[in-house]
C-alpha positions, 0 to 999 in steps of 0.5 A: 683957061677952059678950051670949050667954055663957050660951048658949055655956056651955050648948052647950059643956057639952052637947058636953063631956058627950057627949065625956066619955061617949064617951072615958070620962073618969075622975071619980076624984080631987080636985074641980077648982075649974073644970070642963072646960066652964068652962075651954073657955068661958074660952078662947072669952072670950079669943078673943072679947076678943082677949086676948094672954096668960093672965095678962091673962085671969086678972086679967080673970076675977078682977076683972070676972067673979067672978059667972060664975067664983066659984072660980078656981084658982092661976095655974099651974093656970089655965094648965094647965087652958086648955092641957088643953082640946086634946082637947075642942076638937079633937072639938068642932070636928069635931062642928060641922064635921059640922053645917056639912056638912049645909048646902046649898052650890053650891061649896066652897073649899079653901086653906091658910095658914101658922102660923109659930112663928118665922122660918126663921133661928131654927128650930134654937133653937126648942124649941117645935116640935122634932120636929113643925114644919118649914120652909115657904115662902109669898108672904112667904118662908120660915118655921118652923112649921105649916100650917092647911088649910081647906075652907069652903062658900059662906057661909064656914062651916068644913066641914073643917080639918087641921093639917100641918107647914110643908113639907107641900104643899097637894095632899098634904094634900087626902085622902079624909078631908078631903073626906069628906061633901061633894060638888060643886065644890071650888075651889082655887088653883094649888097643887092642880093635878094630874090624879091628884088630880082623878081621885081626887076625881072618884071621891068625886063632887067636881069639883076646879076650879083656875086653870091656870098660865101655861105650860099650854094654856088651855081654855074654861070655862063662866060658872058655873065662872068665877063660882065661881073669882072667889069663891075669895077668900072663904077669905082673909076666913076666914083674916083673921078667924082670924088678925087678930081671933081670934089663931089664932097663939099667939106666946107659947105655951110648949108645942106643946099650948098652941099648938094649944089656942089655934088650936083655940079660935080655930076653935071661936069662929069656928064659933060666931060664924058660926052663931048657930043652934048656940047653940040646940042641945039635947043630943038634937041632938048625936048621939054618933055624930059624935064619932069 
């Protein structure tokens, strides 16, 4: 069904063992039918096959993948296991982003995309994002939910990511922690215009490049920078993959943890699809110091 499923499981299992040692997961209690590594692998299967609901996924595993997952828990425990992937998924994506930072890149691109929970008219009825989500606006109008901020390199590998509520401005989300470990040119849209922010990034050895607004005085730019500005649209391709193929937005989520678990599993699947070399990593190649 998925050609490299065994390699994916081995990488996930190696990362899980490192994370469990780092955060000292307790092994006291009743043995679960599916391990954390198996739940994480099942989450990736869901993203790769484009399965919308946990019920469809549960029946698929039960009927077609008995040899890979011989012991399945009840449906309720199955859903809880997928939801509780949240912590491990976040740390795994952080580790893989650190590996991507080691790749040489002529420039980086930053942008954000909305992760709506509902239309803004239903925001007071939504219990899912109460106390976390907020109203935001994009080219399609107002929405209620969150934002995903991404930095990618020239090969569309994810270098850094951040989730914020919908009302957070792009320039406010761009902080030192998000650009830590990179240097060079950072391409953004007009939402990142700001002299103060450009000076802060310059101190971090990052040159922020954006197009000016219509009412701003035009300044001459080199052909090299012009070519980089023309390639800014590659980040839209990354967002398209995450939204259309990997279903980063969980429209049927019943909890905020479930919503972000699916979002993080989509990012992890994207990382694995973009870089097949990750599947050959051994446990010794995964330094525990990257997990913070």
